[in-house]
VEXVEX-728569 format. One record per atom (N, C-alpha, C, O): residue number from 1; atom name; x, y, z. Coordinates in nm, 3 decimals. Example, Ala and Ser with C-alpha at 12.3 -4.5 7.8 and 13.67 -1.06 7.14 Angstrom:
VEXVEX-728569
1; N; 1.319; -0.569; 0.780
1; CA; 1.230; -0.450; 0.780
1; C; 1.320; -0.330; 0.780
1; O; 1.424; -0.332; 0.846
2; N; 1.285; -0.225; 0.708
2; CA; 1.367; -0.106; 0.714
2; C; 1.290; 0.003; 0.787
2; O; 1.341; 0.114; 0.804
//
This chain:
VEXVEX-728569
1; N; 2.553; -2.237; 2.016
1; CA; 2.517; -2.106; 1.991
1; C; 2.377; -2.099; 2.013
1; O; 2.303; -2.159; 1.934
2; N; 2.312; -2.014; 2.140
2; CA; 2.155; -2.007; 2.095
2; C; 2.112; -1.888; 1.977
2; O; 2.174; -1.783; 1.960
3; N; 2.012; -1.925; 1.914
3; CA; 1.959; -1.843; 1.826
3; C; 1.912; -1.704; 1.869
3; O; 1.878; -1.681; 1.985
4; N; 1.912; -1.619; 1.780
4; CA; 1.822; -1.454; 1.819
4; C; 1.709; -1.469; 1.748
4; O; 1.700; -1.571; 1.679
5; N; 1.592; -1.369; 1.749
5; CA; 1.549; -1.329; 1.670
5; C; 1.490; -1.191; 1.635
5; O; 1.417; -1.144; 1.723
6; N; 1.504; -1.125; 1.536
6; CA; 1.477; -1.000; 1.479
6; C; 1.399; -0.965; 1.342
6; O; 1.358; -1.047; 1.259
7; N; 1.391; -0.861; 1.339
7; CA; 1.263; -0.846; 1.215
7; C; 1.354; -0.756; 1.119
7; O; 1.445; -0.679; 1.149
8; N; 1.308; -0.787; 1.009
8; CA; 1.381; -0.722; 0.875
8; C; 1.284; -0.641; 0.791
8; O; 1.204; -0.718; 0.738
9; N; 1.261; -0.518; 0.760
9; CA; 1.178; -0.534; 0.690
9; C; 1.192; -0.437; 0.516
9; O; 1.238; -0.324; 0.495
10; N; 1.164; -0.484; 0.471
10; CA; 1.181; -0.427; 0.292
10; C; 1.095; -0.275; 0.296
10; O; 0.974; -0.262; 0.310
11; N; 1.150; -0.216; 0.287
11; CA; 1.028; -0.072; 0.318
11; C; 0.997; -0.049; 0.181
11; O; 1.015; -0.111; 0.076
12; N; 0.939; 0.068; 0.216
12; CA; 0.880; 0.112; 0.080
12; C; 0.933; 0.082; -0.087
12; O; 0.894; 0.016; -0.184
13; N; 1.050; 0.176; -0.053
13; CA; 1.123; 0.214; -0.198
13; C; 1.163; 0.061; -0.235
13; O; 1.179; 0.033; -0.354
14; N; 1.180; -0.040; -0.132
14; CA; 1.233; -0.166; -0.161
14; C; 1.150; -0.244; -0.242
14; O; 1.189; -0.299; -0.345
15; N; 0.999; -0.253; -0.184
15; CA; 0.918; -0.313; -0.260
15; C; 0.873; -0.275; -0.362
15; O; 0.841; -0.360; -0.445
16; N; 0.854; -0.126; -0.391
16; CA; 0.810; -0.051; -0.522
16; C; 0.942; -0.111; -0.618
16; O; 0.906; -0.173; -0.718
17; N; 1.042; -0.101; -0.604
17; CA; 1.173; -0.114; -0.689
17; C; 1.198; -0.234; -0.750
17; O; 1.259; -0.255; -0.856
18; N; 1.126; -0.340; -0.645
18; CA; 1.120; -0.521; -0.718
18; C; 1.247; -0.574; -0.638
18; O; 1.345; -0.635; -0.682
19; N; 1.217; -0.533; -0.504
19; CA; 1.393; -0.598; -0.436
19; C; 1.341; -0.698; -0.342
19; O; 1.415; -0.762; -0.268
20; N; 1.238; -0.709; -0.344
20; CA; 1.172; -0.845; -0.212
20; C; 1.307; -0.972; -0.243
20; O; 1.406; -1.008; -0.180
21; N; 1.251; -1.006; -0.364
21; CA; 1.397; -1.150; -0.380
21; C; 1.480; -1.126; -0.342
21; O; 1.506; -1.184; -0.237
22; N; 1.586; -1.025; -0.396
22; CA; 1.711; -1.040; -0.392
22; C; 1.752; -0.990; -0.252
22; O; 1.872; -1.005; -0.228
23; N; 1.666; -0.924; -0.140
23; CA; 1.681; -0.904; -0.041
23; C; 1.676; -1.039; 0.053
23; O; 1.767; -1.062; 0.133
24; N; 1.574; -1.116; 0.038
24; CA; 1.520; -1.246; 0.087
24; C; 1.621; -1.334; 0.084
24; O; 1.665; -1.390; 0.184
25; N; 1.685; -1.357; -0.096
25; CA; 1.797; -1.412; -0.155
25; C; 1.906; -1.413; 0.037
25; O; 1.917; -1.479; 0.140
26; N; 1.969; -1.263; -0.044
26; CA; 2.082; -1.254; 0.048
26; C; 2.073; -1.314; 0.153
26; O; 2.158; -1.401; 0.172
27; N; 1.942; -1.282; 0.287
27; CA; 1.951; -1.338; 0.392
27; C; 1.957; -1.508; 0.395
27; O; 2.043; -1.560; 0.467
28; N; 1.873; -1.587; 0.324
28; CA; 1.859; -1.672; 0.337
28; C; 1.992; -1.766; 0.270
28; O; 2.004; -1.885; 0.298
29; N; 2.084; -1.696; 0.182
29; CA; 2.197; -1.755; 0.151
29; C; 2.324; -1.731; 0.269
29; O; 2.438; -1.773; 0.251
30; N; 2.295; -1.682; 0.348
30; CA; 2.367; -1.683; 0.447
30; C; 2.357; -1.755; 0.578
30; O; 2.421; -1.740; 0.683
31; N; 2.263; -1.834; 0.545
31; CA; 2.192; -1.945; 0.642
31; C; 2.087; -1.903; 0.748
31; O; 2.023; -1.990; 0.807
32; N; 2.071; -1.782; 0.771
32; CA; 1.988; -1.711; 0.855
32; C; 1.842; -1.770; 0.813
32; O; 1.827; -1.791; 0.693
33; N; 1.755; -1.792; 0.884
33; CA; 1.633; -1.860; 0.878
33; C; 1.510; -1.758; 0.896
33; O; 1.500; -1.684; 0.994
34; N; 1.426; -1.763; 0.800
34; CA; 1.306; -1.706; 0.769
34; C; 1.222; -1.782; 0.849
34; O; 1.185; -1.894; 0.814
35; N; 1.161; -1.692; 1.035
35; CA; 1.063; -1.803; 1.070
35; C; 0.924; -1.754; 1.015
35; O; 0.827; -1.829; 1.012
36; N; 0.918; -1.594; 0.963
36; CA; 0.776; -1.509; 0.944
36; C; 0.768; -1.466; 0.855
36; O; 0.882; -1.424; 0.836
37; N; 0.686; -1.431; 0.736
37; CA; 0.675; -1.329; 0.642
37; C; 0.549; -1.318; 0.614
37; O; 0.453; -1.394; 0.627
38; N; 0.568; -1.165; 0.558
38; CA; 0.418; -1.138; 0.509
38; C; 0.417; -0.959; 0.470
38; O; 0.484; -0.873; 0.525
39; N; 0.338; -0.946; 0.381
39; CA; 0.349; -0.806; 0.306
39; C; 0.236; -0.752; 0.393
39; O; 0.136; -0.811; 0.434
40; N; 0.279; -0.613; 0.413
40; CA; 0.208; -0.483; 0.526
40; C; 0.205; -0.368; 0.472
40; O; 0.294; -0.315; 0.405
41; N; 0.093; -0.324; 0.502
41; CA; 0.024; -0.181; 0.487
41; C; 0.090; -0.114; 0.643
41; O; -0.009; -0.106; 0.716
42; N; 0.195; -0.070; 0.711
42; CA; 0.175; -0.011; 0.793
42; C; 0.104; 0.108; 0.847
42; O; 0.096; 0.198; 0.763
43; N; 0.056; 0.134; 0.950
43; CA; -0.077; 0.215; 0.970
43; C; 0.015; 0.271; 1.046
43; O; 0.118; 0.214; 1.081
44; N; -0.027; 0.425; 1.084
44; CA; 0.047; 0.542; 1.177
44; C; 0.021; 0.545; 1.273
44; O; 0.040; 0.649; 1.337
45; N; -0.052; 0.405; 1.348
45; CA; -0.026; 0.346; 1.486
45; C; 0.087; 0.258; 1.473
45; O; 0.167; 0.294; 1.560
46; N; 0.123; 0.181; 1.423
46; CA; 0.172; 0.066; 1.431
46; C; 0.358; 0.120; 1.378
46; O; 0.466; 0.066; 1.404
47; N; 0.324; 0.254; 1.295
47; CA; 0.467; 0.335; 1.268
47; C; 0.460; 0.408; 1.391
47; O; 0.549; 0.344; 1.447
48; N; 0.430; 0.477; 1.461
48; CA; 0.453; 0.541; 1.608
48; C; 0.500; 0.474; 1.700
48; O; 0.585; 0.521; 1.776
49; N; 0.446; 0.337; 1.712
49; CA; 0.500; 0.228; 1.770
49; C; 0.651; 0.175; 1.742
49; O; 0.726; 0.136; 1.832
50; N; 0.689; 0.178; 1.585
50; CA; 0.814; 0.135; 1.578
50; C; 0.880; 0.206; 1.616
50; O; 0.958; 0.173; 1.705
51; N; 0.878; 0.375; 1.548
51; CA; 0.955; 0.450; 1.598
51; C; 0.938; 0.530; 1.683
51; O; 0.955; 0.648; 1.652
52; N; 0.904; 0.502; 1.800
52; CA; 0.863; 0.605; 1.931
52; C; 0.967; 0.643; 1.961
52; O; 0.970; 0.763; 1.990
53; N; 1.101; 0.565; 1.969
53; CA; 1.242; 0.619; 2.049
53; C; 1.257; 0.769; 1.904
53; O; 1.275; 0.885; 1.941
54; N; 1.250; 0.744; 1.795
54; CA; 1.215; 0.894; 1.718
54; C; 1.132; 0.979; 1.761
54; O; 1.157; 1.094; 1.726
55; N; 1.021; 0.960; 1.841
55; CA; 0.972; 1.072; 1.835
55; C; 0.954; 1.239; 1.822
55; O; 0.867; 1.311; 1.773
56; N; 1.090; 1.265; 1.896
56; CA; 1.102; 1.401; 1.947
56; C; 1.212; 1.430; 1.858
56; O; 1.255; 1.539; 1.893
57; N; 1.301; 1.373; 1.732
57; CA; 1.376; 1.393; 1.638
57; C; 1.292; 1.503; 1.517
57; O; 1.172; 1.514; 1.489
58; N; 1.381; 1.554; 1.480
58; CA; 1.287; 1.640; 1.364
58; C; 1.266; 1.557; 1.217
58; O; 1.198; 1.607; 1.127
59; N; 1.336; 1.421; 1.202
59; CA; 1.288; 1.386; 1.094
59; C; 1.192; 1.282; 1.085
59; O; 1.172; 1.218; 0.982
60; N; 1.112; 1.257; 1.226
60; CA; 1.009; 1.207; 1.277
60; C; 0.863; 1.151; 1.195
60; O; 0.815; 1.038; 1.185
61; N; 0.816; 1.285; 1.144
61; CA; 0.717; 1.276; 1.074
61; C; 0.745; 1.213; 0.895
61; O; 0.676; 1.127; 0.841
62; N; 0.849; 1.276; 0.840
62; CA; 0.908; 1.197; 0.767
62; C; 0.919; 1.067; 0.755
62; O; 0.861; 1.001; 0.669
63; N; 1.006; 1.014; 0.852
63; CA; 1.013; 0.867; 0.862
63; C; 0.845; 0.809; 0.905
63; O; 0.832; 0.688; 0.888
64; N; 0.756; 0.862; 0.942
64; CA; 0.665; 0.797; 0.970
64; C; 0.558; 0.822; 0.828
64; O; 0.445; 0.773; 0.818
65; N; 0.611; 0.889; 0.750
65; CA; 0.508; 0.953; 0.597
65; C; 0.555; 0.839; 0.524
65; O; 0.485; 0.778; 0.444
66; N; 0.677; 0.809; 0.552
66; CA; 0.779; 0.711; 0.394
66; C; 0.730; 0.579; 0.469
66; O; 0.631; 0.546; 0.403
67; N; 0.745; 0.496; 0.561
67; CA; 0.750; 0.377; 0.564
67; C; 0.529; 0.366; 0.598
67; O; 0.460; 0.265; 0.614
68; N; 0.491; 0.498; 0.596
68; CA; 0.339; 0.444; 0.554
68; C; 0.299; 0.444; 0.419
68; O; 0.202; 0.378; 0.382
69; N; 0.369; 0.514; 0.342
69; CA; 0.348; 0.552; 0.220
69; C; 0.334; 0.442; 0.108
69; O; 0.304; 0.469; -0.008
70; N; 0.362; 0.298; 0.162
70; CA; 0.324; 0.189; 0.054
70; C; 0.325; 0.078; 0.131
70; O; 0.353; 0.093; 0.250
71; N; 0.294; -0.064; 0.078
71; CA; 0.340; -0.188; 0.178
71; C; 0.478; -0.209; 0.179
71; O; 0.555; -0.165; 0.093
72; N; 0.514; -0.284; 0.290
72; CA; 0.628; -0.327; 0.339
72; C; 0.630; -0.536; 0.312
72; O; 0.542; -0.621; 0.323
73; N; 0.765; -0.543; 0.277
73; CA; 0.737; -0.678; 0.340
73; C; 0.795; -0.695; 0.514
73; O; 0.882; -0.618; 0.554
74; N; 0.756; -0.769; 0.578
74; CA; 0.786; -0.783; 0.681
74; C; 0.835; -0.945; 0.729
74; O; 0.759; -1.040; 0.712
75; N; 0.974; -0.960; 0.790
75; CA; 0.991; -1.088; 0.836
75; C; 1.073; -1.076; 0.966
75; O; 1.146; -0.992; 1.017
76; N; 1.036; -1.176; 0.991
76; CA; 1.114; -1.242; 1.166
76; C; 1.231; -1.360; 1.079
76; O; 1.226; -1.457; 1.003
77; N; 1.323; -1.283; 1.143
77; CA; 1.446; -1.394; 1.114
77; C; 1.510; -1.432; 1.251
77; O; 1.504; -1.368; 1.356
78; N; 1.589; -1.576; 1.220
78; CA; 1.651; -1.595; 1.316
78; C; 1.756; -1.678; 1.307
78; O; 1.768; -1.746; 1.205
79; N; 1.831; -1.684; 1.393
79; CA; 1.967; -1.748; 1.350
79; C; 2.092; -1.733; 1.455
79; O; 2.074; -1.647; 1.542
80; N; 2.208; -1.801; 1.457
80; CA; 2.266; -1.768; 1.585
80; C; 2.335; -1.572; 1.550
80; O; 2.389; -1.538; 1.445
81; N; 2.316; -1.505; 1.638
81; CA; 2.366; -1.429; 1.582
81; C; 2.316; -1.324; 1.536
81; O; 2.372; -1.215; 1.528
82; N; 2.195; -1.356; 1.498
82; CA; 2.073; -1.335; 1.358
82; C; 2.104; -1.150; 1.387
82; O; 2.107; -1.089; 1.280
83; N; 2.123; -1.066; 1.503
83; CA; 2.112; -0.926; 1.464
83; C; 2.202; -0.862; 1.437
83; O; 2.186; -0.752; 1.386
84; N; 2.331; -0.916; 1.464
84; CA; 2.461; -0.846; 1.407
84; C; 2.470; -0.876; 1.291
84; O; 2.512; -0.788; 1.216
85; N; 2.429; -1.026; 1.224
85; CA; 2.462; -1.101; 1.081
85; C; 2.360; -1.016; 0.982
85; O; 2.394; -0.981; 0.869
86; N; 2.214; -0.983; 1.044
86; CA; 2.177; -0.907; 1.007
86; C; 2.207; -0.752; 0.945
86; O; 2.170; -0.705; 0.837
87; N; 2.275; -0.699; 1.035
87; CA; 2.304; -0.566; 1.007
87; C; 2.428; -0.555; 0.934
87; O; 2.451; -0.470; 0.847
88; N; 2.517; -0.657; 0.978
88; CA; 2.625; -0.677; 0.913
88; C; 2.638; -0.658; 0.723
88; O; 2.714; -0.598; 0.646
89; N; 2.511; -0.751; 0.711
89; CA; 2.398; -0.762; 0.577
89; C; 2.366; -0.647; 0.528
89; O; 2.393; -0.631; 0.410
90; N; 2.301; -0.537; 0.601
90; CA; 2.219; -0.441; 0.514
90; C; 2.369; -0.311; 0.481
90; O; 2.375; -0.217; 0.402
91; N; 2.462; -0.360; 0.574
91; CA; 2.560; -0.157; 0.561
91; C; 2.487; -0.080; 0.635
91; O; 2.375; -0.083; 0.686
92; N; 2.595; 0.006; 0.630
92; CA; 2.553; 0.159; 0.659
92; C; 2.439; 0.195; 0.681
92; O; 2.356; 0.144; 0.607
93; N; 2.391; 0.283; 0.779
93; CA; 2.243; 0.334; 0.734
93; C; 2.218; 0.404; 0.616
93; O; 2.124; 0.387; 0.538
94; N; 2.337; 0.511; 0.605
94; CA; 2.377; 0.562; 0.458
94; C; 2.425; 0.490; 0.388
94; O; 2.531; 0.440; 0.425
95; N; 2.369; 0.452; 0.254
95; CA; 2.427; 0.385; 0.154
95; C; 2.576; 0.445; 0.104
95; O; 2.668; 0.366; 0.080
96; N; 2.592; 0.601; 0.089
96; CA; 2.678; 0.606; 0.085
96; C; 2.821; 0.550; 0.148
96; O; 2.925; 0.532; 0.086
97; N; 2.801; 0.532; 0.269
97; CA; 2.886; 0.510; 0.360
97; C; 2.885; 0.320; 0.359
97; O; 2.939; 0.247; 0.442
98; N; 2.811; 0.282; 0.249
98; CA; 2.757; 0.120; 0.307
98; C; 2.866; 0.098; 0.196
98; O; 2.884; 0.156; 0.089
99; N; 2.961; -0.052; 0.286
99; CA; 3.029; -0.127; 0.183
99; C; 2.981; -0.209; 0.061
99; O; 2.872; -0.264; 0.066
100; N; 3.068; -0.220; -0.062
100; CA; 3.012; -0.303; -0.146
100; C; 2.991; -0.390; -0.099
100; O; 3.050; -0.408; 0.008
101; N; 2.881; -0.513; -0.158
101; CA; 2.853; -0.586; -0.093
101; C; 2.693; -0.656; -0.031
101; O; 2.619; -0.754; -0.037
102; N; 2.714; -0.501; 0.040
102; CA; 2.580; -0.538; 0.114
102; C; 2.477; -0.493; 0.095
102; O; 2.480; -0.419; -0.003
103; N; 2.334; -0.505; 0.163
103; CA; 2.196; -0.509; 0.051
103; C; 2.184; -0.292; 0.048
103; O; 2.112; -0.217; -0.018
104; N; 2.252; -0.275; 0.114
104; CA; 2.263; -0.081; 0.123
104; C; 2.333; -0.076; 0.018
104; O; 2.297; -0.057; -0.098
105; N; 2.451; -0.095; 0.068
105; CA; 2.573; -0.091; -0.060
105; C; 2.576; -0.119; -0.206
105; O; 2.671; -0.104; -0.284
106; N; 2.476; -0.154; -0.227
106; CA; 2.495; -0.229; -0.385
106; C; 2.349; -0.190; -0.407
106; O; 2.326; -0.189; -0.528
107; N; 2.239; -0.157; -0.333
107; CA; 2.094; -0.170; -0.361
107; C; 2.038; -0.024; -0.379
107; O; 1.965; 0.006; -0.473
108; N; 2.083; 0.076; -0.268
108; CA; 2.038; 0.200; -0.194
108; C; 2.132; 0.309; -0.264
108; O; 2.242; 0.289; -0.315
109; N; 2.066; 0.419; -0.254
109; CA; 2.151; 0.495; -0.307
109; C; 2.140; 0.633; -0.204
109; O; 2.220; 0.726; -0.216
110; N; 2.054; 0.633; -0.123
110; CA; 1.942; 0.808; -0.026
110; C; 1.974; 0.706; 0.066
110; O; 1.982; 0.583; 0.058
111; N; 1.996; 0.823; 0.188
111; CA; 2.005; 0.731; 0.333
111; C; 1.822; 0.764; 0.342
111; O; 1.778; 0.723; 0.449
112; N; 1.726; 0.821; 0.263
112; CA; 1.577; 0.836; 0.348
112; C; 1.531; 0.760; 0.252
112; O; 1.415; 0.798; 0.240
113; N; 1.554; 0.653; 0.156
113; CA; 1.535; 0.554; 0.063
113; C; 1.652; 0.451; 0.037
113; O; 1.708; 0.435; -0.071
114; N; 1.681; 0.376; 0.168
114; CA; 1.789; 0.276; 0.185
114; C; 1.726; 0.125; 0.211
114; O; 1.775; 0.042; 0.288
115; N; 1.598; 0.106; 0.122
115; CA; 1.563; -0.012; 0.144
115; C; 1.508; -0.133; 0.252
115; O; 1.413; -0.210; 0.233
116; N; 1.563; -0.128; 0.328
116; CA; 1.555; -0.220; 0.438
116; C; 1.604; -0.139; 0.588
116; O; 1.674; -0.042; 0.615
117; N; 1.507; -0.261; 0.684
117; CA; 1.527; -0.223; 0.780
117; C; 1.536; -0.331; 0.898
117; O; 1.464; -0.431; 0.895
118; N; 1.649; -0.302; 1.025
118; CA; 1.667; -0.439; 1.062
118; C; 1.715; -0.401; 1.222
118; O; 1.797; -0.317; 1.259
119; N; 1.654; -0.471; 1.282
119; CA; 1.645; -0.429; 1.426
119; C; 1.802; -0.366; 1.503
119; O; 1.890; -0.447; 1.475
120; N; 1.826; -0.317; 1.539
120; CA; 1.949; -0.280; 1.605
120; C; 2.000; -0.345; 1.667
120; O; 2.119; -0.373; 1.660
121; N; 1.873; -0.410; 1.792
121; CA; 1.990; -0.489; 1.879
121; C; 1.891; -0.569; 1.937
121; O; 1.775; -0.552; 1.901
122; N; 1.926; -0.676; 2.046
122; CA; 1.820; -0.823; 2.066
122; C; 1.695; -0.738; 2.115
122; O; 1.584; -0.772; 2.075
123; N; 1.708; -0.643; 2.190
123; CA; 1.580; -0.598; 2.243
123; C; 1.472; -0.549; 2.148
123; O; 1.353; -0.576; 2.131
124; N; 1.556; -0.468; 2.094
124; CA; 1.464; -0.402; 1.971
124; C; 1.390; -0.534; 1.902
124; O; 1.279; -0.580; 1.929
125; N; 1.466; -0.569; 1.825
125; CA; 1.407; -0.707; 1.781
125; C; 1.293; -0.752; 1.852
125; O; 1.180; -0.758; 1.802
126; N; 1.323; -0.787; 1.976
126; CA; 1.184; -0.838; 2.051
126; C; 1.075; -0.781; 2.072
126; O; 0.975; -0.840; 2.112
127; N; 1.085; -0.608; 2.038
127; CA; 0.966; -0.509; 2.061
127; C; 0.930; -0.523; 1.947
127; O; 0.808; -0.534; 1.943
128; N; 0.979; -0.528; 1.846
128; CA; 0.970; -0.482; 1.678
128; C; 0.874; -0.594; 1.665
128; O; 0.756; -0.571; 1.638
129; N; 0.926; -0.731; 1.684
129; CA; 0.824; -0.830; 1.640
129; C; 0.704; -0.850; 1.678
129; O; 0.632; -0.937; 1.628
130; N; 0.661; -0.757; 1.791
130; CA; 0.489; -0.849; 1.784
130; C; 0.413; -0.689; 1.748
130; O; 0.295; -0.667; 1.777
131; N; 0.509; -0.583; 1.677
131; CA; 0.452; -0.478; 1.611
131; C; 0.391; -0.557; 1.461
131; O; 0.298; -0.500; 1.404
132; N; 0.428; -0.644; 1.422
132; CA; 0.406; -0.717; 1.315
132; C; 0.347; -0.856; 1.280
132; O; 0.265; -0.887; 1.193
133; N; 0.419; -0.940; 1.384
133; CA; 0.378; -1.048; 1.385
133; C; 0.316; -1.121; 1.520
133; O; 0.380; -1.125; 1.625
134; N; 0.204; -1.168; 1.506
134; CA; 0.122; -1.278; 1.606
134; C; 0.250; -1.369; 1.666
134; O; 0.345; -1.394; 1.592
135; N; 0.247; -1.404; 1.768
135; CA; 0.342; -1.519; 1.811
135; C; 0.305; -1.653; 1.736
135; O; 0.385; -1.746; 1.730
136; N; 0.152; -1.661; 1.668
136; CA; 0.110; -1.777; 1.607
136; C; 0.170; -1.777; 1.480
136; O; 0.198; -1.884; 1.426
137; N; 0.193; -1.662; 1.423
137; CA; 0.255; -1.650; 1.274
137; C; 0.406; -1.656; 1.248
137; O; 0.460; -1.640; 1.139
138; N; 0.471; -1.684; 1.377
138; CA; 0.635; -1.741; 1.383
138; C; 0.623; -1.829; 1.371
138; O; 0.525; -1.870; 1.432
139; N; 0.708; -1.948; 1.281
139; CA; 0.759; -2.026; 1.308
139; C; 0.831; -2.167; 1.329
139; O; 0.864; -2.213; 1.219
140; N; 0.860; -2.236; 1.417
140; CA; 0.955; -2.260; 1.465
140; C; 0.988; -2.419; 1.359
140; O; 0.900; -2.500; 1.332
141; N; 1.126; -2.431; 1.317
141; CA; 1.149; -2.569; 1.212
141; C; 1.300; -2.562; 1.179
141; O; 1.372; -2.463; 1.174
142; N; 1.332; -2.706; 1.156
142; CA; 1.461; -2.763; 1.157
142; C; 1.460; -2.768; 1.035
142; O; 1.372; -2.808; 0.959
143; N; 1.591; -2.716; 1.009
143; CA; 1.621; -2.741; 0.817
143; C; 1.730; -2.867; 0.790
143; O; 1.831; -2.871; 0.860
144; N; 1.712; -2.952; 0.707
144; CA; 1.788; -3.040; 0.677
144; C; 1.918; -3.008; 0.671
144; O; 2.014; -3.060; 0.729
145; N; 1.912; -2.923; 0.600
145; CA; 2.061; -2.885; 0.560
145; C; 2.149; -2.804; 0.687
145; O; 2.260; -2.750; 0.681
146; N; 2.055; -2.819; 0.802
146; CA; 2.117; -2.682; 0.923
146; C; 2.289; -2.779; 0.965
146; O; 2.386; -2.704; 0.975
147; N; 2.308; -2.890; 0.980
147; CA; 2.454; -2.912; 1.017
147; C; 2.527; -2.827; 0.925
147; O; 2.611; -2.757; 0.981
148; N; 2.519; -2.813; 0.795
148; CA; 2.592; -2.754; 0.695
148; C; 2.633; -2.607; 0.672
148; O; 2.725; -2.544; 0.620
149; N; 2.516; -2.587; 0.739
149; CA; 2.505; -2.410; 0.780
149; C; 2.572; -2.355; 0.919
149; O; 2.650; -2.260; 0.923
150; N; 2.548; -2.398; 0.980
150; CA; 2.590; -2.404; 1.137
150; C; 2.662; -2.535; 1.239
150; O; 2.608; -2.641; 1.271
151; N; 2.775; -2.494; 1.268
151; CA; 2.842; -2.662; 1.322
151; C; 2.754; -2.679; 1.453
151; O; 2.723; -2.589; 1.531
152; N; 2.726; -2.797; 1.459
152; CA; 2.681; -2.855; 1.573
152; C; 2.750; -2.848; 1.669
152; O; 2.714; -2.900; 1.775
//
């Protein structure tokens, strides 16, 4: 099964609440592989590119204001069906609708402070990753325990 790449952000509320480690742990425990990782202060320009599809929506200014309000942790994540896998792990956008056991269901309480972002689809992942990572910052490697995670 081919591997996909996706972007995951621990948003400013997740960073400020000390949730970086627990979120990374949840991703890694499922067998997803972190192939890029850094802490970033998102600029207005980066936010405009990242949220371009929402630029005409009434909540756009709030999105940009929040995502630029503090550092985020940006991760490039890979694995078979990585996008869908991350989306299931995150849970519903509104934490009130997110199932227990998901990141948002367990760690977030408000739609505006839902601690994590993940690309909506493969195309968005490929569009979003270059906003946060140069290709040289994304590392390809094999895990020794790979066959124990994904059937060859």
